N, C-alpha and C positions, 0 to 999 in steps of 0.2 A: 204323358206314356213314354218316355225315353228318358233315361238318366245321361245328362250330358256332362261334359268337364268343364264346370263353371270357373274353376281356375284358370282354366286357359281360354274358356270362350268358345272352344272347338265342337264342331258337330262331329258325331261319330261317321265312320267311313262305311259305305256299303259299295261293294264290288258286286254289280250286275252281269252275269256271265251268260251270254246266249251264242248259239252258234253264227249268227250274223249280228254285226255292229248295226244300229239304225242310222246308219250314215251312206248315202250314195258318194262315191268317190270318183272325179275323172280327173286323168292327166291333162292338165293344161300346158305343160311344156316339160322341158329335161329338168328333173326334180322338184317339179310344182305341181300340186293338185288343188282340185275345187271341191269343195265338200258340202254338203247338203243335208241336214238332219231331216229323217223321213218322218212323217207324221203318222200319228195313230199308234196301234200296237202297244208295245211296252212302253213306248215314250208316253203315250196318255197314262198308262197305267203307273207311272212313277212321277206325275206331277206332283202329287200330295207329299212324297217322302222326300223329294228335293230338298224341300225347306226344312227337314228334320235331319237328313243324313248328307253328306259330302260324297255323292254319287259319282261313281266311275264305272264306264262301261268296258267289258272285255269280250271280244270276239273277232271273227274273220272278218275283213274289211270289204269283203266282195270282189276283190280284183287279186290276179296272181301279180307277185311283185319278186323279182329274182337279184336284181343288182340291190346290193347292200347299202349304196347311197341313195337310191331311190326309196328304198325301206325305212332309212332313217328320215328322210323328207317327209314322207308320208306318216311315220309316226309323229314326228314333230307337229304337223298341220291336226292329226287327230286327236293329239294331247291339250289343244286348246277348245275342244270341243268335249273335252274329258273322256275319250274315246282311247282304249288300249288295243290295239292290233295283235290278232294272232294269225301268223303266216303258216298256212297249211300246205305249201308247196310240196310236192310228192305225194301227198296222200290223201288230198283232196277229193278226188274222183272215188277212190274206193271207200273211203271214208264216207262220203255225203251221197253220191250218187249211188253206191253199192249198197253199203251196211244200213245207213239211214233210211235213204227213201227206197231201197230194193229190197230190204228186209224187215225191218222194225215198223217202218210206216204201214205196209199192207198188214202186218199183225195185228198192231194197235188198232185198226181200222177194221177188224173182222173180214179182212180178205184173205186170211191164210197165207202160209208160208210158201212165196213162188218157188216153181221148179228152178234146180241148179242147171245152168249150162254145163252140160259133160264136156263139150269140146273147148270152152275157153278155158285153160290150165292157168290162165295168168289173173283171173278174176273169180273165185270160188268164195264160199262161205267163210272158209277158213280165211284167205287171205284179207277180205273185206271186214272180218271182226278184227284181226289183227290191226287193219288199218286205222278202225274204229278207236280199240284202245292207245294208239299210237297218238291219234289226234286229242283224245282226252289227256294224255299226259303232256302234249304239247300246250294245251291251254293250262295245265298245271303249273307248267314251267314260267309262263307267263305271269301267271296269277303270284308264283313264289317271288318273282323279280319285283314285283310291284305291291306285294304286301307289306302291311304295317301292324306292328302287334292291336289287337282290338277289332280289326276289320270283320265287318261282318259278309257272307256270301251267298249270294243268291243265284242258283243256277237256274236255266231254263230249258225244259223240252227234252226230248227223247234223244237228241243228240250229243246229251252230255250224262249219261245214265253211270258212267263210271267216277265221273269227276267228285262225287261227295266221298266216295270210298278214297280216293287218292289225295284228297285235302284233309281227311281226318287221319291219313296214316303219315302225312306231313307235319301236321299239327291238331292233335286231337282236341285242342281248346279254341279251335275256329268255330263259330256259330256257322251251320252250313243249312240253307233251305235249297228245297229244289219244287219246281212247279212243272206239273206236265199239261202241254196247251193242246194235247189231242185225246181221244177216247182211251180208256184202258178195257182191253177185252176181258171177256169171261176166261176163267182160267182153262177151260178146255181148248181154248184158242191159243191163249199165249203159252200153254205148255209144248206144242210142237216147235217153239222156237229153240234152236240150237244154242247152249250157252246161257237158258232162261235163269237157272240159279243163280249163276255168277253175277248177273244183270240187276236180278232181286236184290242179293247181298249188298251189291254196291250202293244202291239208290238208298237202302236201309242205314247207310251209314250217316245220314242226314239226320238234323235234329227236326226239321218238319218237312212233309210231305204235302204238297198241294196240289187237288183235282178240282176240275169244273164242276161237277156234278156228284149227288150222293151215289147215283149207279156207278160211276167210274171208282170212284172211293171203296166201294163195297167189293167190285170185282178183284182191286188191288189187294185187299184184304183177303179176300178168299183164294186168291191165287199163292198169298204167301203162306198162307194155312195149309193148302193141298200140296205146295212143291216144297217148300222150305219145313213145314211140320210146326211151324211156330205159332205162338198163340197171337191169333187176331182178333182185337175187339173194336166197338164203335170208336174208341179214343186212338188206337193206333196198334202197333205192332211191337209185340215183346221180342226181343232177339238178342241172343249172346248178354243176357243180363241187363239189357237196357230198352228203353222204349221210345221208338221212335212216332213222334205224333204224327197222324193222319188226319187230315182237315179238308174241309168243301170250301172254295173261295170261287163263286161262279164270276168270271170277268165281265165287265162291262165295256162301254164306250165312253168319249167324251162327248156328253149329248149337247152341252153348250155351243161346242163348235158346228154342230149340225145347224142347231136352233138359230145361231147367228148367220150362218151361211143362207139360209135359206130366207133371210129379210133383206140380203143384199140387192140393190137395184140391179145389177147384171143377172142376179139369180132370177129374180122375179120376170125380167124380160124372157129369160129361157123358157120360165114356166109358162108364162103366157103363150109363146111360140109354140110349145109342146101341146097346150090345151086346144090351140087353133087347129094345130095338125091333125090331132085325134078328135075334135070337133063330133059331138054325137055318137061317140063309142067309150065303152068301159075300159080301161087300160087295167091290165093284169101285168106285173111286173116280176123277172127275176133278175137277180144278179149273181152271179156263181162264176169261180175259176172254171174252166173246161177240165175238170177231172173227175173221174169214177165215182168218187164216192159223192159227187154233188147232185146226181139223180137227174140229170138234164134229159136223158131218154126218156125216163119215167115221166117227167113233167109234160114232155110232148104228148107222149099216149095217151095220159089223162088229159090232155086238152083236145086233142083229137077225139076221144070218146064222148067228151062234153059237147062238141060242136055235132057230131052223129046223133047225138039224143036231145039235143036243144036247138032245133032249126030257127027259133025266134031269136037266137043270139047271134046267128052266123055272121051278119053284118053290122052288128052293134059292140063288138068286142073284140080286141086287139090283145096279142101277148107279145110284150117287148121283152127280148132276152138278151142280157147283156153276159158275153161268154168270153171270160180274160183268158187268153191263152195262156199255157202252162207245159213244159217240159215237149216241146214240139221236135225233139230229138229221139224220144222215147216213142217205140213201135205201137206200143198198147194206147197212147195217147192219139197218136196219128189215127189210130183204127176209131177210136171214139169219137173223134171230129169229123171222119167220113161217115160215121154212123148218125150223128146229129145231123149234119148238112142232108143227109137222106131222108130223113125225117121231116125236117124241115120243107124241102122240096114237095114230100108227098103230101102234108097235110095243105101247103099252100096252093098246089094243084088240084086239091078235092074241094077245098072251101073256099079259094080266092078267086076274084077276079081282076079285070085290068085295071080297075081303080082301087082296087080294096085287097090287102094281103091279111090274113089271121096272125100270121107269126112275122116279127121284124127280129132277126137274129143277128147279132153285131158280134164279130170274132174281134174283138178289140177292148181294150180298157178305155175309160172315159175320164175326163179332168172331174175334180173335185166339184166343181160348183154345178157343172150338166149333172154329175150324180145326183146331188142334193134337189136339183130341179125336178129330175124324174122320179126320185123318192117322193117329192111333193104332191106332185100330180096323180099319181096312180091310186087307183081305186082299190086294187088287190094285189097283195105281193105273195108270191108263190115260191115255198122255198120246199124241195122236194129232196132233202139230202138222205142218202141212204145210211151214212154214219159220219157225225160231225162232233168235232170237241165242244164249239159251243154255237158257233154261225151268227156272228155279230151283223149281219147283215141286216137281220131281222131287228136287230137294235137299231140299226141305221135308220130303217124305214120307220119305225114309230116315233123316232126321234124329229123325223122330217114330217110327221102328219100332223101337227098340232091344227093345223087348219082343217084338211079334208077328212081325217079321222077314218082313214079305209081299213081294210080288213086284212089281216095277216094270217094265211094258210101255212102251216109249219109242220114239217114232219116230226114225228115223234122220236126220231133217231137221231135228231140234233140236240145239243146239249141245251139249247135256248127253251126247247119244249118243256122242260122242266119249271124254266123262269118266267116265260110267258104265255102258261098252259091256260092262265085263267081267262085271259083275254083272247088268245088265236084259236082257230079252228084246228085242231090237232089231226094229222093223218098219218096213215102208214102209205109210204111213198110207193110200195110194192103193189098197192091195190089201186089198181087205175080206177075202177067203180067209185071207190071212197073219195077218192081224189078229185074226178069228175063231179060227184055229189058236193063236195065241199067248195068247188068253184061256183056252181050254181048257188048254193046258200050263201057265200061271200056276195055275190053279184046282186042277190034278191033281198039281202038284210036289212031290216028296218033301220032307219037313221037313228032312233034310240037306242038300240042294241048295239049298233057299231058305235055310237060315242061312248057308251058302258064299257064295252072290250076296250076301245083305245084308251080310255082315262085310266082304265086299270094297268094297262101296260107301260102306257107313258110315265104314269107313277112311277114303277119299278125301275125303267132303262134311266130316269133322274136321278133316284136315290142310290141305285147300284151301279155307280159309274167305275169308268177303270181306274180313277184315283182311289175310291172306296175301296175297290180290290186291291190296290197297292198296300194302302194304308192297313187294311186288314191282316193282311198277309205277314207284313213288317211286326205288328203289334205282336201278333201270335209268336212268330220266331222270336220276338225281342225279349217275350216273357218267359221263354224255355230256358231252363237251366241245362248248360250243356252235361253231359255225363262226365267229363272230366272234373268239373268243378264240384259234380253231387259227390263224386269220391275222394275229394279232398275235403270235403265239409266235415265237419265232426258230427258224431251222432247228438241228437239234442239232449240236452240235458236232463236229468231226473227232476220232478217237478219239486221246487222247494216247499215243502208241505209249512215247515213252520212260518214262512213268509206269508203264503195263502192264509194261515189262520190269523197272522197279525193284521195283515189288510184287511180280512174280513171283519175281524172285530172292531178296527176303527172306522169302517164305513157307516154311512147312514141309508144308504139303498143299494141293495146288492141284486144282482142278476147270476143264476144258475141256469146254465144250459147244458142238458144232458141227453145222450143217446139212449136206447133202449136195448136192444140187442147188443151183447159182448159188454154192455156197460152195467144198466140196473136190472137186466135179465137172470133170473137163475141160470146156472149151468144147465146147458141140457144134457140128459143122460145119453151115452154114446149109443145106445140101441134103441134110441125113440126114433119110430118111423114117421110119425106125423109131427109137423112143426106144433108146438104149443107152449109159447113163451109165456112164462109167468114171472111175476116180479120177485126178486130176490127177497125172501121172507126176513133177513136181516134188515132190510131198509124200509119197512112198513113204518114203524115208530119215528124212525129219522126223519123220513119226508114229511111226516104229519107234523113234526116238530119244525123243521123249515118252513114249509108252507104257512104254518099258524105264525111265523114271525112278522110281522107289520112291515120289516124293514127287507124283506127277503122274497125275491120271486122267484119261483122255479120254472122252467119250460123243459118239457121233454120233447124232443124233436125228433122223429123215427121214421124209418122207410115202410113200417108197419103200418096195418090197416086200422081203421076207426074202432072195430069191434075187439082187436088186442088192446088199444090203449083203454078203452072204456072199462074191458073186464078189469085191468090192473091198477087204473088210477082213479076209480070210479069215487073213492072215498076221501081223496085228498085235494085241497084247494090248489089246485095245479094248472098251469097251461099244457095244452096238448096240441101238438102238431102231427097228423098222420101223412102217410104217403109221401114224404118229404116236403110238406107244407102244401099238398093240395087242398086238405082240409085242417081246421084248428078249431079251439073252442077252449075255454076256461071251463073246466070240470063243472062249474055249476050252472054252465050256458049251455046252448046249443052248439053243434058243428056247425061252422061257415065254410061253404065251398069256396075255392079259389080256383077253380077248375077252368082252363080257357073254354069260352061258349062252343066254339066250333071244334073241340077236342074229338078226332076220332078213335075210336075203341074196338073197332070192328076186328082188330088183330087179335085179341084177349083169348077168345076161344081156340083158335089156331095154335098160340104160344101155349095155352094150358094144356092141350094135347100133345104137342111135344115135350112139356116137361114132365106130362104124367109117363109117358113112353120112356123117359130116360130115368125116372125115377123107379121104376120096374126093372129096368135092366141093369140100375147101378145100386147094389145093396146098401144100405145104412143112408143113401141120399133122401131127400124129402125136398118139397118145395111149398112156398106160400103165394097165395092168390089174393090180392086186393082189387079195389075197384080201378086202380089207373096202373098197377103194377104187377109183377110176379117174378119171385124169385126161387131159382133152383140152387140146392145148397149141397156139396157133397164132401163136408168137413170131416164127417165120421166114416166115410167111404176108405178103401184104398187110395192112397195119395197118386200113386202112378197111372191106376186105374180111373179114378177120378178125371185126372185132368185129361185123359185119351177121350173120356166120354165127352167131356165138356168142349172140347175141339169137335167132335162130330155134332154134338148139340147146337154149335153156332152156325155150322154147317146146313143143318136142317131149317135152323131160322132163317139165315139170309136167302136161302133158296126158295122158302115156302111163305109162312104165315107173316113174315116183317118185311118180303122183298121191295114193297113199296109204302110200307106203313112210315108214319112220324112217329119214331119211337127213339129211345136212346138204348143203347145195349152196354151195358158195363161187366165187364169181367173183374171180379174181385178175386181174392186170394183161394178161395174155394168157392165162389160162388158165380151165377150168372143169373144178370137181373136184366129184365125188360120192361121198362116204363115209359108211359106216354112223354112225349118231349114237354118239358114245364120246368118248373123251378129247381134248383139245386137248394141245398140246406142254407147257403149262403144267402142265396136270393129269397128265401123264405122268411129269415130270421129278421130281415131288416124291416118287411112288412108287419111281423109279430111283433117287434120291437114297438112299433109304430103305434099298434092296439093296444098294448100294456100300457104305455104311457097315456091313451087316450082314456080307456075305461078305469084306469087306476086315479085320473085327474092327478098324476104327478108335479108335485112342485119342487120336489128335491130330485137333481139330476141323479143316475144312475153311477156311482162312484167305485162299483166293483163288480167285476165279471170274474166268473170262472166258467170255461167250457171244455169238455170232454165228452170223449165216446169212440167208439171202434167204427170209424166213418170210412168209406170208399173212398179212394182218393179222388174221385171228381167233386164228393161233397165237402172236402176239407176246405173250400172257401169259405166256409162257416168261420176258420178260423183267422182267415185273412181280412173278411169283412171288418170284424172288430180291430186289426191291425191298422187298416186306413182310417178308422174314427178316433185312435188315440191323439188329443190335442192337448195344448197347454191352457188353452180357457175353454168354458163350457161351450157345449155344442147346442143348436138348437133341436136336434133329435132325441134330447134327454140323456144324453151320455156325458159324464166328465170323467173321460178315460186317461189314465197317464200310464206310462209304461209299467211302473212301479203296481198298479191297480188291476192290472188285465193279465190273467192266468189261463192259457191254452194247453191243453194235454192229451196227446194222443195216447191210446192203449194199445201197447204191445207192437208199435210199429215204430222203428229205426228211421225211415224215411217220411219224413211228415212235415206239413207246412205249420204244424203247431210248435209253441215255443218249447215246450216242452213234453216229456213222456214219462207214462206209468207201466209198468211191468205188466199188471193185468188189472182186471176189474175189481179185484180185493183191494187192491190200493186204492180206487175212488171209494168204494162201499168205507173204507175206514176213514178217509178223509171227511166224507159227509157225515161219518158219526160224529167227529171233531166238532165240524162246524155246526151241526145241531146243538153241543153241548155249549158252544159260543154263546148261539142264539138264545139257550134256555138261559144263560146268566143275564140276559138282559130283559128277560119276561118274567111273570109270576108262574111260580113252580107249579106248573099244571100238567106234568107229567113225571112219572118215575124214571129211575135210572134205567130200567128194564124195558120200557116203553120207547126210550130213546136209542138203546142198542142191545138189540137182540141177537147177538152171537150165536152160532153152535158151537163153535170151538172153546171150550172151558178157558184155557191158558190167555187166550186173546179176551175174553171175559173179564178175567182178573186184573190183564194189563189195562184195559180201557178203563176199568173202573178204578184202579189208582190214578190213571191220569185224570179223570173226570173229578175225583176228590180232590187232586191237587190243584185243578180249575178253581173248584169250588171253594178252597181254601185261599187260595190267590185273590177271589172276590172279594171275601171277607176282608183281608188286609189292604185291598185298595180302594174298594168301594165299587158301585155298581159301575160307575164310568171311567175306571182305571182300565189302562192298557193291559192284556194279556201278554206277560213276557213268557217267549217260548227259549 
């Protein structure tokens, strides 16, 4: 996955930058410190990365240190734990308590912009914003002091939104990732934020932006489009001539840690004690920070309603709520604490007795062993977050429930609702009636259903661990080519036509893979209203000659539908793959479906209506619909007007028919495509290749591949698929590829993953004509020259015939087995 410096045997360096170091520091004496690494969180997320990267942490140490000697002592102690401190003396309060927690945090959690205190002129939005930027600059200064050429920097959370921009201004070659651990709000909420545009532009300087859920990423893309007017797609954001990749990486936990802890003797003892304490009762558990977004009051109101409507359960159930104190110095939090205590007193007063209380409320944190024990004995976990980035408490509960298989009742506004929705009971925490009903359903759920739901969630929690999250993010970031490097790279070379022909003539088993639209299709008339793709008539005889050559296999791999490919290639012995490989066949056979069994196509009609609407309002645009994809094209519309319409169209899609659909949205140069999540062309060709080898009973490995098309960027993995198969010896998948006998050529694209470029589809047509002639020299003359080459241009016809005649003369001179010299 990574490229290491084999000569030095060194791992690449990764700087993980977060507001707080994962270390607890305590002063033990004059200029001496005791340090302890904090478990969980980012530490767990980077477990798998530390074996591949030399990882160092950059962040605030959690203590104020003003004396330079003490700073040096703490810095030296932290260095032993690979931590680098950022001392935020002087700006910390306005930066962290002010701008981060007082302004950004409420906005990101859909709580709106708080009212500015008009009487406090020392702490205004402006002074807090300035402190925020200054703090980000202080992080930058520490990074610069410790930066080494080739370091990768991974920034975390809303505390460091300016840092990607500052890093790129310092050195545009630095590979920068940024991950948001909180929700990202809708554009309507975010746009109330002062300096909203500056913050968006700053994080768009990163190479990769990560979010917990698809909803958060969609909100971010929509916000960039509406506020900055940039092009946002499912792949990322196009801004100032570069693409910032936007992707979803749901974070997890270290499940093995919880599973192991539950088996410790001391934890087993605690579990027995808890079960004895709550004997004869079902235990509902809540574990939350005492925070406005956690919905603890809503949880208690729902539980109260449950007790009101279900007298049978009043002395048979108990709600244990661990409410970890947070920010007790903030008036709003003190008010929340009073509200919660009032609800506990009211409910316990109504439904409790001298010997039994329905709610056990703990205003404290608990040690890890006790937490695992109470997770393990609970019958129901009740999570009623009003807005949460992920809520890993639900993951922790699932990990500890291997024996009991309790039920998870989970808020739809927690990020975990998208990950664990299959096995959990999803609720709207604002609807106390719905939550009350879910509590009843959870308590009465049959054992078989409980087990089925738990198994589903347990498998997800175990496979989508924090370690996997870290590896996935770094794998994606490491695969991104920085913009500065892209600018330095040379434009790919023009396809060496003579080399292609020479290698083709020397090969014994050839594979030609071609796109259809923009490659083999007849150029469309600019006045065409509807899509009507037709095979370029100049190619009919050529393809026939190539396909009839027993040494040559031709594959057309297109995003077009089955009907279009049937109509254009029904007479040729050719392999067809429609809708990016969702359907495939050999023209002499029947279509085979590769569509996933549970694919949901409910979005198709809604998208079709949107595309129809924009086709009507955008002159000379058109759209194509197939079974699993739709494409709206504005190639022949006014360029600026078409782009503006495409931006509006994307907003319509994200707000409506695809808001919760499992689809990919691809923004092309002049198109918008929506298709069911499935395979790219690169993934499809691997399976098709296996079918070809099997059905043709190949004994001779494929020793020549030519692949060309006018492909969207996401489908260019078809080029890299074969790059990875280039071997020095024969491959078991039927390929015997070397660098000199594999040719990939993108049509009319300077930026491409292909090795070469061809200026236009005419270049592909001309090359195919010449390859057909080579094939003809090795077979019985069953086609006339006019059948092989049917150009419309008279001069091209004469030039080609002269070339064909020279080949035939050369054939006579060197014999059938000779090499064609070009």
